[in-house]
LUMNUKOL-957044 format. One record per residue (C-alpha): residue in three letters; x, y, z. Coordinates in steps of 0.001 Angstrom, whole numbers, padded with zeros to 6 digits. Each point is the difference from the previous one (the first is absolute). Layout:
BEGIN
+---------+---------+---------+---------+
| residuo |       x |       y |       z |
+---------+---------+---------+---------+
|     ala |       X |       Y |       Z |
...
+---------+---------+---------+---------+
% end
This chain:
BEGIN
+---------+---------+---------+---------+
| residuo |       x |       y |       z |
+---------+---------+---------+---------+
|     unk | -014615 |  012085 |  066796 |
|     unk | -001139 |  003456 | -001338 |
|     unk |  002231 |  002121 | -002303 |
|     unk |  000801 |  003504 |  000364 |
|     unk | -001762 |  000768 | -003293 |
|     unk | -003193 | -002033 |  000882 |
|     unk | -000508 |  001131 |  003794 |
|     unk | -001797 |  003246 | -001217 |
|     unk | -002349 | -002115 | -002080 |
|     unk | -000718 | -002427 |  002858 |
|     unk | -000750 |  002520 |  002372 |
|     unk | -002395 |  001849 | -002241 |
|     unk | -002232 | -003113 | -000050 |
|     unk |  000183 | -000670 |  003770 |
|     unk | -003294 |  000020 |  001850 |
|     unk |  001346 |  001854 |  003084 |
|     unk | -003079 | -000925 |  002385 |
|     unk |  000179 | -003451 | -000965 |
|     unk |  003999 | -000071 |  000511 |
|     unk | -000635 |  001460 |  003381 |
|     unk | -002342 | -002493 |  000940 |
|     unk |  002184 | -003044 | -001141 |
|     unk |  002911 |  001617 |  002056 |
|     unk | -002096 |  000155 |  002954 |
|     unk | -001168 | -003852 | -000475 |
|     unk |  003235 | -001382 | -000680 |
|     unk |  002579 |  002288 |  002046 |
|     unk | -002139 |  001316 |  002391 |
|     unk |  000705 |  003899 | -000632 |
|     unk | -003390 |  001373 |  000678 |
|     unk | -001840 |  003395 | -000421 |
|     unk | -000399 |  001538 |  003545 |
|     unk | -002926 |  002324 |  000330 |
|     unk | -001087 | -000647 |  003518 |
|     unk |  002449 |  002400 |  001762 |
|     unk | -001662 |  003244 | -001113 |
|     unk |  002355 |  001884 |  002637 |
|     unk |  003176 | -000460 | -001890 |
|     unk |  001706 |  001933 | -002521 |
|     unk |  000498 | -001131 | -003311 |
|     unk |  002876 |  000945 | -002280 |
|     unk | -000550 | -000049 | -003784 |
|     unk |  002949 |  000308 | -002538 |
|     unk |  000921 | -001170 | -003781 |
|     unk |  003073 | -002018 | -001049 |
|     unk |  001439 | -000703 | -003136 |
|     unk |  000470 | -003570 | -000977 |
|     unk |  003485 | -001099 | -000598 |
|     unk |  000555 | -001373 | -003613 |
|     unk | -002865 |  001905 | -001403 |
|     unk |  001623 |  003147 | -001053 |
|     unk |  000797 | -000179 | -003735 |
|     unk | -000368 |  002792 | -002719 |
|     unk | -002016 |  002362 |  002333 |
|     unk | -002363 | -002892 |  001436 |
|     unk | -000914 |  000380 |  003591 |
|     unk | -001629 | -003061 |  001881 |
|     unk | -000563 |  000967 |  003398 |
|     unk | -002349 | -001397 |  003127 |
|     unk | -001609 |  002220 |  002495 |
|     unk |  000162 | -001555 |  003737 |
|     unk | -002112 |  001001 |  002848 |
|     unk |  001789 | -001180 |  003188 |
|     unk | -000935 |  000211 |  003719 |
|     unk |  002174 |  002331 |  001907 |
|     unk |  000387 | -001822 |  003241 |
|     unk |  000114 | -003558 | -001321 |
|     unk |  001250 |  000227 | -003321 |
|     unk | -002509 | -002147 | -001507 |
|     unk | -000879 |  000371 | -003509 |
|     unk | -003679 |  001029 | -000194 |
|     unk | -000550 |  000477 | -003721 |
|     unk |  001788 |  000228 | -003441 |
|     unk | -000691 |  001375 | -003568 |
|     unk |  001912 |  000130 | -003291 |
|     unk |  001022 |  002984 | -001289 |
|     unk |  001129 |  000963 | -003420 |
|     unk |  001717 |  003240 | -001552 |
|     unk |  001152 |  002958 |  001420 |
|     unk | -000341 |  001102 |  003684 |
|     unk | -002873 |  002199 | -000831 |
|     unk | -001739 | -003167 | -000879 |
|     unk |  000323 | -000967 |  003700 |
|     unk | -002689 |  002165 |  001258 |
|     unk | -003173 | -001495 | -001556 |
|     unk |  001410 | -003297 |  000910 |
|     unk |  000529 |  000678 |  004018 |
|     unk | -003891 |  001335 | -000138 |
|     unk | -001141 | -003266 | -001495 |
|     unk |  002391 | -001797 |  002292 |
|     unk | -001503 |  001921 |  002992 |
|     unk | -003586 | -000734 | -001215 |
|     unk |  000229 | -003591 | -000755 |
|     unk |  001888 | -000933 |  003167 |
|     unk | -002268 |  001917 |  002156 |
|     unk |  003006 |  001940 |  001409 |
|     unk | -001095 |  003445 | -000735 |
|     unk | -001915 |  000131 |  003152 |
|     unk |  002866 | -000672 |  001767 |
|     unk |  003073 |  002201 |  001273 |
|     unk |  001932 |  000147 | -003151 |
|     unk |  003544 |  001787 | -000314 |
|     unk |  000501 |  001215 | -003459 |
|     unk |  003035 |  001951 | -001583 |
|     unk | -000217 |  003527 | -001671 |
|     unk | -000662 | -001514 | -003050 |
|     unk | -003465 | -001204 |  001164 |
|     unk | -000582 |  002793 |  002163 |
|     unk | -002582 |  001326 | -002250 |
|     unk | -003779 |  001096 |  000599 |
|     unk | -001332 | -002753 | -002129 |
|     unk |  001626 | -002452 |  002079 |
|     unk | -000288 |  001334 |  003278 |
|     unk | -003958 |  000589 | -000630 |
|     unk | -000262 | -003408 | -001115 |
|     unk |  001379 | -001325 |  003558 |
|     unk | -001959 |  002717 |  001828 |
|     unk | -003157 | -001068 | -001595 |
|     unk |  000653 | -003608 |  000688 |
|     unk |  000148 |  000891 |  003922 |
|     unk |  003968 | -000209 |  000027 |
|     unk |  001367 |  002323 |  002659 |
+---------+---------+---------+---------+
% end
């Protein structure tokens, strides 16, 4: 069991690529990159139990619109504005930037849209 106070420290040390590999291996949740015609939704969520004295721990997810399969995830620390570089890195490392990605208004900025366009995304 992890205490509420210890959770942010534990999450800061997690190797998210390795964690995703372990989840795939032991629980069968896989990164699905073969269906390039499928739309990908991406959003950040605050983790319960991590909000203490202004500390915000969140996770950014990328999910298939049709199958609702988890495609990628990445940790995020700080304010909502810190989500922008995390999403850009997530799109690059998961190779989702070349896919059809839905973004909210917060991410509809020239740098992010140019990244998707340069990767061949629609």
